N, C-alpha and C positions, 0 to 999 in steps of 0.2 A: 473555805467559803466560796460558794458558787459565783459565777460571773454576774448573774442578775443582782445579787445581794451586794456585790462590790460596786455595781453601777448605782444602785439606790443610795449607798453610803457616799459615794462620790457626789450625787446630787444634793445631799444634805451639806457636804463640805462647801460645794459651789454656792449654795444659797447663803451660807453664813459668810463666806469670804466676800461676796458681792454686796452684802449689806454694808461691810466695812468700806469696800471700794466706792460705793455711792456716797458715803458720808466724808471720806477723806480724799478721794481722788487717786489713791494709791493703796498698795499693800494687799489688794485682793488676790492677785496671783501669787505673791510671796507667801501668803497664808495657806492657800489651797495647794500649792505645788507639792510640798512634802508629803501630805496625806494622799494626794492624788497619785504620786509616783508609787506609793506603797499599794494602792488599790488597783491602779490601771496599768502600771508599768510606765517607764519614763517616756518612750516615744508617744504612746497614746495619750498620756497626761499633757504633754507639751502641745499636741495638736488641739485637743478639746479645750484647754485653758487659753491657748492663743486665740482661738476663734471666739469663744464666749466673751473673753476680755476685750476683744476687738469690738464686738457688738455693744457690750456695756459702755465702753468708753466713747464710742461713736454717739450713743444716745446722750450721755452726760455732756459731751463736748457741744453738740448741736443745742441741747436744752439751755446750757449756760454759756453760749458763745459771746455774749456781751462782756464776759469777764476774762476772756482769753488775752494773754499778753503775748503778742505775735512775735516780737523780737526775741524774747527769752525762749519761747517755744522753738524757734528756729535754731538758737544756740544749743539747746538740749538735744534736739533731734539729730543735728549734724554731728555733735560729739559722740552721742550714743550710737549712731550708725557706724562710725569708725570702729568703736569698741566691739559692736555686735559682730562685725566681719571677723575679728580675731576670735571672739567667743565661739561662733559656729565652727571655725576651723579646729579650735582646740577640742571641742566636743566630739569632732569626728575622729580624732587620732589619739585621745587620751583614754585610759581605762575608766569605765563608768563608776565603779564602786568607790574608788578613792575620790572622785570628783563629787559623788553624793555626800560622802563623809564631810569633805572640805566645805561643801555647800551648807550643810547643816551647822557646822561650827561657825561659819561665816555669819549666818542668821543670828545665832546665839550672841556672838560677840557684838554685832551692831545693835541688837535689841537691848542688851544689858547696858551698853555704853549710853544709849539715849535714855534709858530708865534712871541710871544711877548718876551719870555725868551729862546731862543735856547741855548742848552747846549754847552759849550766850553771845559770844563774840563772832565776828565775821572772819572766816579763813582767808588766807591770801588767794588771789585769783589763780595762780598756778596750781595751787592744791585743788581748787574747785574744779579746774579742767581735768586733772588726773582722776578725781573722784567720778566725774561723769564718764570718762573713758572706761574705768573699771565697772561702772554700772552697765555699760554697753556690753562688756565681755560677759559678765554674769548673765545678762538678758539674753545674749546669743546662746549661751549654754543651757540655761534652765528657765528662760522667759521670766526672770525674777529679779531684775535690776533695780526695782523700786526702792529697796532698803538703802542703797547708796544714792540713788538719784534724788531722794527726798532731802538728803543733806544740802545738796545744791539748790534745790527748789525752795527750801525753807529760808535760805539766805537771800535769794533773789526775789521771792514772792512772799511779801509780808501779809497781804490780805487773804483771808481764808477763801473767799470765793474765787479770786484769781488763782490761787494755788490749785484748788480743786479742778477748775475748768482747764487750766493750762496743762496740768499733769495728765488729765484724761486724753487730751489731744496728742500728747507725746506718745501714749500707747496706741492710739489709732494709727499713727504714722509708722512706728516701729513694728507693731504687730501685723500690719499689712505686708511689710517686707518679709517678715517671718513666715506668713501664710504662703507667700509665693515660693519661698525657699523650701518649705515643707512639701509643697505640690511637686516641685522639681525633684526632691529627694524621694518621692514615692511613699511617704509615711501617712498620706491622707487615706487611711483604711476605711472600708465600709463601716466597721464597728465605731471608729472615731467619729465619723461623720453623722451616724445615726444618733450616737450619744450627744453630739453637739446639738442636733435638732431637738432631742428630748430635753436638753438643758435649757432651752429658751424660755418655757413657762416659768420655772422657778427663778430664772435670771431676772425676768421682767418683775416678778414680785418682789425679789430682793431689792432691786433699784428703786422701785416705788417706795418700799418700806424704809430704805436707807435715806432717800431724799426727804422723807417726813421726819425721821429722827434727827437729820442734820440741822433742821430748823430749831430744834428744841434742846439739844445737847451741845456743850461747848466742844470745839475743835481739840482743845487741849486735853480733855478727858478721854476722847476717843483715840487720840494719838498714844496716850498711856496704855489704853486697853490693847491697841494694835501691837505694841512693843511686847506686852505680856504674852500675847498670842503667838508673836514671832519666836519667843523663847520656847514655847511648847512646840511649835512646828519644827524648829531646828532640832530639839531633843528627840522628836519622833524619828528623825533620819539618823542621827548620831547613834542612838540606842538600837 
């Protein structure tokens, strides 16, 4: 498959993932990353998805700023940042292939757990802290910590609009840090930057479309759809 065809397929993946991102406030990168790694390679996929997610979540955060829970946002960003520092270090020293396989298995397990045994009770606080720290580690390695962070956010943010707006702001903060780290690491290649620029029009359409859908479809239904797609995404990397 030629590079141009891979880029086109990536834009399709990006569009679909950001429709979900606009509806739920999370899962866009988690859904897009497995397919994007296969199409673009891990480094390019991380750069493009990081920058496009940053833009998408900045839009969502500003648009729905009245619903942001600032204290909870601070808690999530602080704990995630600690985990991210460990994740970036692990990504730099551990072999890539086993990490990708483990990442795929991780996505499948989390998705199936939420589909088959959705959580109804509230976990203890210490466990919530560990969950957010691990979410940061995953985000530092693959820019995909949302699958774990949503467990914490679902407990602390009961209102759908608060959940969506606050989660979007988490990714604005953390992805900004990652963008600086990627610049220092020298992985912001011309191809990645051009592909990011080309991704903006479908990104805008996806957000507008997702915002409209969010008003008419229940959050619960789209959460179930998200977890089904997570299983597919994880399987694409494991296989």
